[in-house]
C-alpha positions in Angstrom: -21.6 0.1 11.9 -18.7 1.8 10.2 -15.4 0.1 9.6 -12.3 2.0 10.6 -9.2 1.5 8.4 -5.8 3.0 9.3 -3.6 3.8 6.3 0.1 4.6 7.1 3.5 4.8 5.5 6.2 3.4 7.8 9.9 2.7 7.8 11.0 -0.8 8.8 11.7 0.5 12.3 8.1 1.9 12.6 8.7 5.6 12.0 5.7 7.3 10.5 6.8 11.0 10.9 6.9 13.2 7.8 7.0 10.6 4.9 6.1 13.1 2.2 8.1 16.4 2.6 11.2 17.7 4.5 9.0 20.4 6.2 6.0 18.2 6.8 6.7 17.6 10.5 9.9 18.7 12.2 8.8 18.1 15.8 11.5 16.8 18.1 14.2 18.1 15.7 13.2 15.5 13.1 15.4 16.1 10.0 14.5 13.1 7.8 11.2 14.3 6.4 10.4 13.2 2.9 11.9 9.7 3.4 9.1 7.9 1.4 9.8 10.0 -1.7 11.4 7.8 -4.4 9.7 4.6 -3.3 6.5 5.2 -5.2 5.8 2.8 -8.1 2.7 1.7 -10.1 1.9 -1.1 -7.7 1.8 1.3 -4.7 -0.1 3.9 -6.7 -2.8 1.4 -7.8 -3.1 0.0 -4.2 -3.4 3.4 -2.6 -5.9 4.6 -5.3 -8.0 1.5 -4.7 -8.2 2.2 -1.0 -9.1 5.9 -1.6 -11.5 5.4 -4.4 -13.6 3.0 -2.5 -15.7 5.8 -1.0 -16.3 6.4 2.7 -15.0 9.3 4.8 -11.7 10.5 6.1 -11.0 10.7 9.9 -8.0 12.9 10.7 -6.3 14.4 13.7 -6.2 18.2 13.7 -2.5 18.5 12.8 -2.9 16.2 9.8 -6.0 18.0 8.7 -4.2 21.3 8.7 -1.3 19.9 6.9 -3.4 18.3 4.2 -5.4 21.5 3.7 -2.2 23.4 3.3 -1.0 21.0 0.5 -3.8 19.2 -1.3 -6.2 21.9 -2.6 -3.2 23.5 -4.4 -2.4 20.3 -6.3 -4.8 20.7 -9.2 -3.1 18.2 -11.5 -3.3 15.3 -9.0 -6.3 12.9 -9.1 -6.4 12.6 -5.3 -7.0 16.3 -4.9 -10.6 16.0 -6.1 -11.2 12.8 -4.2 -10.0 14.3 -0.9 -12.0 17.5 -1.4 -15.2 15.7 -2.1 -14.9 13.2 0.8 -16.4 14.0 4.2 -13.5 14.8 6.5 -14.1 14.2 10.2 -11.6 16.0 12.3 -10.9 14.8 15.9 -10.1 17.7 18.3 -10.5 18.5 22.0 -11.2 22.2 21.3 -14.6 23.5 20.3 -15.2 26.3 17.9 -12.3 25.6 15.6 -12.6 26.7 12.0 -12.4 24.0 9.4 -11.8 25.7 6.1 -11.8 22.7 3.8 -15.1 21.8 2.2 -17.0 18.8 3.6 -15.3 19.0 7.0 -17.0 18.1 10.3 -15.4 18.7 13.8 -15.6 15.9 16.3 -15.1 17.6 19.7 -13.9 15.7 22.8 -11.8 12.7 23.5 -11.2 10.9 20.3 -11.9 7.4 21.5 -15.4 8.4 22.7 -16.3 10.6 19.7 -15.0 8.1 17.2 -16.8 5.2 18.9 -20.0 7.1 18.6 -19.3 7.9 14.9 -18.7 4.3 14.2 -22.1 3.4 15.7 -23.9 6.1 13.7 -22.3 5.5 10.4 -22.3 2.7 7.8 -19.4 4.0 5.7 -15.7 3.1 5.9 -13.7 5.6 7.9 -10.1 5.9 6.7 -7.4 7.5 8.9 -4.4 8.9 7.1 -1.3 10.0 9.2 -2.7 11.3 12.5 -0.4 9.3 14.7 -1.7 10.6 18.1 -5.3 9.8 17.0 -4.3 6.4 15.7 -2.7 5.5 19.0 -5.8 6.5 21.0 -8.0 4.4 18.6 -5.7 1.4 18.9 -5.9 1.6 22.7 -9.7 1.7 22.5 -9.8 -1.3 20.1 -11.6 0.8 17.4 -9.4 -0.1 14.5 -10.8 -2.8 12.1 -7.9 -2.9 9.6 -4.4 -1.5 9.0 -3.1 -0.8 5.5 0.6 -0.3 6.0 3.3 0.5 3.4 6.5 -0.7 5.0 9.5 0.9 3.5 12.9 -0.8 3.4 14.5 2.0 5.4 15.8 2.4 9.0 15.7 5.9 10.4 16.5 5.2 14.1 14.5 8.2 15.3 11.1 9.9 14.7 7.5 9.5 15.8 6.5 5.8 15.6 3.0 4.5 14.8 2.6 2.3 17.8 3.4 3.4 21.4 5.9 1.6 23.5 3.3 1.6 26.3 0.6 -0.3 24.4 -0.7 -3.7 25.4 0.1 -6.8 23.2 -2.2 -7.4 20.3 -2.1 -10.0 17.5 -2.8 -9.0 13.9 -3.8 -11.3 11.1 -2.2 -10.7 7.7 -5.0 -10.4 5.1 -2.9 -9.5 2.1 0.8 -8.8 1.3 1.9 -7.0 -1.9 5.5 -6.4 -2.7 6.4 -3.4 -4.9 9.2 -3.0 -7.3 11.0 -0.6 -4.9 11.1 -3.0 -2.0 8.1 -1.6 -0.1 5.8 -4.2 1.3 2.1 -3.3 1.4 0.4 -5.2 4.1 -3.3 -5.4 5.1 -3.8 -6.5 8.7 -6.8 -7.1 10.9 -6.8 -7.3 14.7 -7.4 -10.9 15.8 -10.4 -11.1 18.0 -10.2 -13.3 21.1 -13.1 -15.5 22.2 
Protein backbone atom coordinates (compact mmCIF):
# COMPACT_ATOMS: atom_id res chain seq x y z
CA UNK A 1 0.00 0.00 0.00
CA UNK A 2 1.24 3.49 -0.85
CA UNK A 3 2.14 6.08 1.77
CA UNK A 4 0.61 9.53 1.32
CA UNK A 5 2.73 12.50 2.42
CA UNK A 6 1.44 16.07 2.42
CA UNK A 7 4.14 18.74 1.95
CA UNK A 8 3.02 22.31 2.67
CA UNK A 9 4.40 25.76 3.36
CA UNK A 10 2.40 27.50 6.10
CA UNK A 11 2.40 30.74 8.03
CA UNK A 12 2.24 30.51 11.80
CA UNK A 13 -1.51 31.20 11.58
CA UNK A 14 -2.00 28.32 9.11
CA UNK A 15 -2.24 30.19 5.79
CA UNK A 16 -1.05 28.13 2.82
CA UNK A 17 -2.30 30.35 -0.01
CA UNK A 18 0.23 31.57 -2.60
CA UNK A 19 3.56 31.11 -0.80
CA UNK A 20 5.70 31.44 -3.94
CA UNK A 21 4.47 34.36 -6.08
CA UNK A 22 2.24 37.44 -5.84
CA UNK A 23 0.09 36.18 -8.77
CA UNK A 24 0.03 32.52 -7.66
CA UNK A 25 -3.46 32.56 -6.14
CA UNK A 26 -5.43 35.76 -5.65
CA UNK A 27 -8.78 34.10 -4.84
CA UNK A 28 -10.81 35.97 -2.24
CA UNK A 29 -8.83 39.16 -2.92
CA UNK A 30 -5.65 37.68 -1.38
CA UNK A 31 -2.84 40.22 -1.79
CA UNK A 32 -0.02 38.65 0.23
CA UNK A 33 1.20 36.16 -2.39
CA UNK A 34 4.90 35.36 -2.29
CA UNK A 35 5.07 35.46 1.50
CA UNK A 36 7.51 32.52 1.72
CA UNK A 37 10.09 34.17 -0.53
CA UNK A 38 13.09 35.23 1.49
CA UNK A 39 12.80 32.44 4.07
CA UNK A 40 14.71 29.87 2.00
CA UNK A 41 18.05 28.71 3.38
CA UNK A 42 20.37 25.72 2.82
CA UNK A 43 18.66 23.70 5.56
CA UNK A 44 15.22 24.08 3.98
CA UNK A 45 16.62 23.43 0.49
CA UNK A 46 18.30 20.21 1.63
CA UNK A 47 15.18 19.01 3.48
CA UNK A 48 12.86 19.71 0.55
CA UNK A 49 15.32 18.12 -1.90
CA UNK A 50 15.50 15.00 0.26
CA UNK A 51 11.71 14.71 0.29
CA UNK A 52 11.47 15.17 -3.50
CA UNK A 53 14.44 13.06 -4.53
CA UNK A 54 13.16 10.02 -2.66
CA UNK A 55 11.11 8.90 -5.64
CA UNK A 56 7.43 8.13 -5.74
CA UNK A 57 4.72 10.11 -7.48
CA UNK A 58 3.01 13.45 -7.08
CA UNK A 59 -0.67 13.80 -6.26
CA UNK A 60 -2.07 17.21 -7.13
CA UNK A 61 -5.38 19.01 -7.30
CA UNK A 62 -6.23 20.39 -10.73
CA UNK A 63 -5.60 24.02 -9.81
CA UNK A 64 -2.12 23.25 -8.42
CA UNK A 65 -1.32 21.04 -11.40
CA UNK A 66 -2.20 23.84 -13.84
CA UNK A 67 -0.14 26.36 -11.86
CA UNK A 68 2.87 24.03 -11.63
CA UNK A 69 2.70 23.31 -15.39
CA UNK A 70 2.62 27.05 -16.10
CA UNK A 71 5.78 27.62 -14.04
CA UNK A 72 8.06 24.60 -13.68
CA UNK A 73 8.75 23.45 -17.26
CA UNK A 74 10.09 26.95 -18.02
CA UNK A 75 12.64 26.88 -15.16
CA UNK A 76 15.44 25.12 -17.03
CA UNK A 77 18.17 26.08 -14.53
CA UNK A 78 16.37 24.58 -11.51
CA UNK A 79 17.17 20.97 -10.46
CA UNK A 80 13.56 20.40 -9.37
CA UNK A 81 12.29 20.99 -12.93
CA UNK A 82 13.70 17.71 -14.21
CA UNK A 83 12.55 15.81 -11.12
CA UNK A 84 8.99 17.15 -11.39
CA UNK A 85 8.80 16.43 -15.11
CA UNK A 86 10.03 12.84 -14.72
CA UNK A 87 7.72 12.00 -11.81
CA UNK A 88 4.32 10.48 -12.35
CA UNK A 89 1.74 13.16 -11.58
CA UNK A 90 -1.72 12.00 -10.51
CA UNK A 91 -4.28 14.78 -10.88
CA UNK A 92 -7.50 14.61 -8.87
CA UNK A 93 -10.47 16.07 -10.74
CA UNK A 94 -14.23 15.62 -10.83
CA UNK A 95 -14.36 16.28 -14.60
CA UNK A 96 -13.63 13.63 -17.22
CA UNK A 97 -11.89 14.28 -20.51
CA UNK A 98 -9.60 17.05 -19.27
CA UNK A 99 -6.32 17.57 -21.09
CA UNK A 100 -3.16 17.04 -19.01
CA UNK A 101 -0.33 18.55 -21.07
CA UNK A 102 2.60 17.79 -18.73
CA UNK A 103 4.43 14.53 -19.42
CA UNK A 104 3.75 11.57 -17.10
CA UNK A 105 0.36 12.92 -15.96
CA UNK A 106 -2.59 10.67 -15.09
CA UNK A 107 -6.13 11.92 -14.41
CA UNK A 108 -8.01 10.54 -11.40
CA UNK A 109 -11.67 11.19 -12.16
CA UNK A 110 -14.30 11.36 -9.41
CA UNK A 111 -14.44 12.17 -5.73
CA UNK A 112 -10.87 12.53 -4.48
CA UNK A 113 -11.29 10.51 -1.29
CA UNK A 114 -12.51 7.49 -3.27
CA UNK A 115 -10.07 7.70 -6.18
CA UNK A 116 -7.07 8.31 -3.91
CA UNK A 117 -8.07 5.49 -1.55
CA UNK A 118 -8.11 3.18 -4.56
CA UNK A 119 -4.75 4.50 -5.77
CA UNK A 120 -3.21 3.92 -2.34
CA UNK A 121 -4.38 0.28 -2.43
CA UNK A 122 -3.01 -0.32 -5.95
CA UNK A 123 0.34 1.40 -5.52
CA UNK A 124 3.48 0.75 -3.49
CA UNK A 125 5.17 4.10 -4.07
CA UNK A 126 5.02 7.20 -1.89
CA UNK A 127 2.42 9.72 -3.05
CA UNK A 128 3.45 13.31 -2.29
CA UNK A 129 0.88 16.09 -2.27
CA UNK A 130 2.15 19.64 -2.84
CA UNK A 131 -0.17 22.62 -2.36
CA UNK A 132 -3.65 21.44 -3.40
CA UNK A 133 -5.48 22.70 -0.30
CA UNK A 134 -8.97 21.49 -1.24
CA UNK A 135 -7.59 18.05 -2.08
CA UNK A 136 -5.65 17.86 1.19
CA UNK A 137 -8.73 18.77 3.24
CA UNK A 138 -10.72 15.95 1.61
CA UNK A 139 -7.86 13.48 2.19
CA UNK A 140 -7.56 14.51 5.85
CA UNK A 141 -11.32 14.07 6.34
CA UNK A 142 -11.06 10.55 4.86
CA UNK A 143 -8.03 9.65 7.06
CA UNK A 144 -5.84 9.00 4.01
CA UNK A 145 -2.80 11.08 5.03
CA UNK A 146 0.13 9.14 6.50
CA UNK A 147 2.48 12.05 7.12
CA UNK A 148 2.69 15.85 7.01
CA UNK A 149 5.92 17.66 6.18
CA UNK A 150 5.21 21.28 7.10
CA UNK A 151 7.46 24.30 6.79
CA UNK A 152 6.02 26.70 9.36
CA UNK A 153 7.09 30.28 8.68
CA UNK A 154 7.40 32.91 11.43
CA UNK A 155 4.75 35.10 9.87
CA UNK A 156 1.13 36.00 10.66
CA UNK A 157 -1.04 37.04 7.71
CA UNK A 158 -4.46 37.08 9.36
CA UNK A 159 -6.23 36.14 6.12
CA UNK A 160 -5.97 33.62 3.31
CA UNK A 161 -6.77 30.00 2.59
CA UNK A 162 -5.75 27.81 5.51
CA UNK A 163 -4.59 24.22 5.30
CA UNK A 164 -6.99 22.75 7.84
CA UNK A 165 -10.71 23.43 7.73
CA UNK A 166 -12.48 24.91 10.75
CA UNK A 167 -15.11 22.19 10.38
CA UNK A 168 -12.73 19.25 10.78
CA UNK A 169 -12.89 16.76 13.61
CA UNK A 170 -10.16 16.70 16.28
CA UNK A 171 -7.05 14.70 15.39
CA UNK A 172 -3.80 14.14 17.23
CA UNK A 173 -0.50 14.22 15.40
CA UNK A 174 2.80 12.82 16.57
CA UNK A 175 5.95 14.88 15.96
CA UNK A 176 8.52 12.70 14.19
CA UNK A 177 11.16 15.32 13.45
CA UNK A 178 11.66 19.06 13.99
CA UNK A 179 14.31 21.01 12.08
CA UNK A 180 14.81 24.75 12.70
CA UNK A 181 16.25 26.81 9.86
CA UNK A 182 18.48 29.88 10.00
CA UNK A 183 15.53 32.09 8.93
CA UNK A 184 13.22 31.00 11.76
CA UNK A 185 11.21 28.48 9.76
CA UNK A 186 10.41 25.28 11.63
CA UNK A 187 10.24 22.18 9.46
CA UNK A 188 8.09 19.59 11.17
CA UNK A 189 7.29 16.02 10.21
CA UNK A 190 4.08 14.75 11.78
CA UNK A 191 2.17 11.50 11.59
CA UNK A 192 -1.46 11.01 12.61
CA UNK A 193 -1.78 9.10 15.84
CA UNK A 194 -3.79 5.96 15.45
CA UNK A 195 -6.32 5.08 18.10
CA UNK A 196 -6.76 1.53 19.30
